N, C-alpha and C positions, 0 to 999 in steps of 0.2 A: 418400796411403796409403789413405785411405778409398775413393777412386775405384777403386783397384786391387782392394781387397777386394770391392767391389760387382761388378766385372767378373768376378773369379774365382768369386764366389758364384753368379752367374747361370749361368756355364758348368757348374759342378758340379751345380747344381740341375737343369739340362737333362739331364745324364748319369744322374741318379738319379730321373728323373721317376716311375718306378713306385713307388718308396718314398715319394716326395712324395705320391702319391695315397693311400697308406696313412695317412700323417700327417694328410692333409686329412680322411680319414674320421673319425679320432679327434676332430679339431676340430669336425666336424659333430655327432658324438655328444655332445661337451661342450655344444654349443649346445642340442641337444634336451634333454639331461638337466637343464639349468639351468631349464627351464620345465615339465617333466613328469616323472612317476615313472620311475625306472630299473628295467628288468627285468634284474636281475643280483644278484650276491652282494657283500656288503660284506666287505672283507678284515679278518682278525684278525691283527695283527702279534704276533710273539713273539721270545723270545731263545734258542729251541732248547734249553731246559733241562727240558722237560716229559717226563722219562724214567721216571717212576714214578707211583704213585698220589698220593703226597704233593705232588708238583710238577705235577700235571695242569693243563693249560691250561684255564681256566674259559671256558665259552661263555656269554655274558650271557643270551641268550634263545634256546632251541633252536628256537623257531617262526620266528624271523627268519632270512632267507637269508644265511648266512655262508660264506666260503671261507677256507681255510687252506693256504698254500703250504708244502710240506715236502720236505726231503731226508732219506732214510732209509738208514742203513748196513746191512750184512749182519748178520742176527740182532738188529737193533735194534728198539725199540718206542717209539711216541709215545703219550702219554696225554692224554685230554681229559675234562672233567667238565661236567655240566649238571644243573640241578634241573628236575624235571617233576612234573606232577600227574596223577592218575587221569583217563583220558579224553583226555589230550593226544595229538594225532597227532605222530609223530616220523618225520623223514626224514633220511637221511644217504647219501652216495654217494662213490665214489672215481673220479677220472679221472686219466689219465696224459698228460703233454704229448707230442705227437708229435715225439720227438727220437730220433735214431739211437742204438741201443743199448737203448731202452726198449720195443721191440716186444713182448717177452714178459714185461714186468715187471708183477707183480700182487701187491701186499702183501695181507695178510689183514686184514679188518675185524671187530672184536669189539665187541659191545654187552654191557654188564654192569650189573646192578642187582638190587635185591630183587624187582622185578616180573618178572624173566626166569626162566622155568621150566626152560630147558635148562641143562645143566652140561657144556658141551663142554670138552675138555682145552685148557689153556693153560700156558705155561712159567712163569707166576707164580702164587703162592699167593693165593687169595681165597675168601671164603665167600659171595660174591655169585653170583647166577645168571649164567651165561655162554653167549652164543650167538655162534658164529663164522659169518662170511659170507665165502666165498671166491669168486673169479671162476671161473665154470665155462664161460664162452663161448670162442669161437675167438680166436686171436691173429692179428694185432695188435689186433683189436677194432673196434667200430663207431666211426667218426670223426664228430666234430662240430666246427664252426668257431665260435669265440667272437669276434664282430666287434669288440667294444670293445678287447680286448687283442690282437686280430689273431693269435690262437693256435689251432691245431688240436689237439684232444685225442682220446685213445682212451678210450672208456667202459669202466668196470669194474663192480664189484658195487654194489648199493644196498640200503638198508633202508627199508621202509615199515611201521611198527609203530604200535600204539596202546599208550600207557603204561597199565599196569594198577594200579600202586601208587605213591603219592606218595613222593618221596625223591630222593636223589642218584644219578645214573647216570654210568657211565664209557664212553667210546669208546676203544678201543685199536687202533692201526694198527701191525701188526708184520710183520717179514719172517720167513718160514718156509722160504725157498728159498736162503738164503745169497746174496742179491742186494742190490745197492744201486741206488737210483734216486730219482726225483722223483714226487710225487703231489700232487693237490689234494683235500683233504677238504671236501666241501660239506655244510652243515647247514641244515635249514629250507627253507621254501618261500615265506615272505612277504617281498616286496621292501619295504625301508624306507629310501628315499632322499628327500632334500629338495633344494630349490634351492641351499642353501648348500653342499651336497656337490660342486657344480660346481667350487668353488674349492679344496676341501680333499681330500675322499675320492677323487674320481675321478682327478685328476692323479697322486696318490700311488699309486693302484691300477694305473694304466697303467704307471708307472715300475717298480713292484714286479713286475708281470707280465713286463716285458721282462728284468729282472734274473733272474727265476726261470727263464726259458727260454733264458738266455744270449744274448739278442738285443741285443748291445751296438751293433750297426750302426744299428738304429732309434733308439737313445738318442743316438748320435752325430749322426745326421741331425737329430733334434729340436733338440739344442743348437746345431748349425750354423745351422739356420733362425732360432733365436732371436738368435744372434750377428749373422747377416746382417741381420735386421730392425732390430736395435739400431744396427748400423753405418749403414744407410740413413737411419734417423731422425736420428742424430747428424750425418750428412753434410748433410741438408737444413736442420737447425737451424742449423748453422754457416754454411751458405750464405745462409740467410735473414738472419742477424745481420750478415753482411758486406755484404749488399745495403742493409740499413738504415743501417749505418755509412757506406757510400758516399753514400747519399742525404743523410744529415745533413751530411756533409763538403761536398757540392756546394751545399747551401743556405747554407752559411757563405760 
């Protein structure tokens, strides 16, 4: 049975060699990341309940480079909060995965806090200063390829501000066009990865990225490779044990 599994595995791997190349790239990246800094975002996981100010998703340190994967429904809003001090540089941006149906998708990005001088209109009541950032470029937008997750994105709007007043700030991403879609909210510019992330953060990030863009085929290939490798190892372990048993029997 194991021999048959190996033969079938080899044939299938030959048929999907292009995707194997992509998986190999990921493994190479894992190797590099285990010994040097990673130039990318750490993912912030969530339970999708941050739908108002009280339940806003807390961003631990706005200067660190974070990424948040989101699905947004029509006329829905997602809330995020962070603490900042006077003089801090603040960066945030939105990108949209290159998926059919999202070519013209562009949610609105809102920054709110006591240090914000503008008071742009929003559908929710607040006494905080409010500045809206909408995507004003052409659709579907500028593309960029993210090699670790092997995903192409369309760029949308970004914020580059200096914090003027100490305090709590809010980011709101909302739909104003009666659209539903997916987006990635990126926060901060400082990469903060360590060698231990090779075994924890990075594998989880790759898996979450594939789920986010509905790339179940790559996930299936990865599991198939792991099962095939395990089967080969088990086959040779069993074979080696049988050889040892035969040698022992002959010596008797």
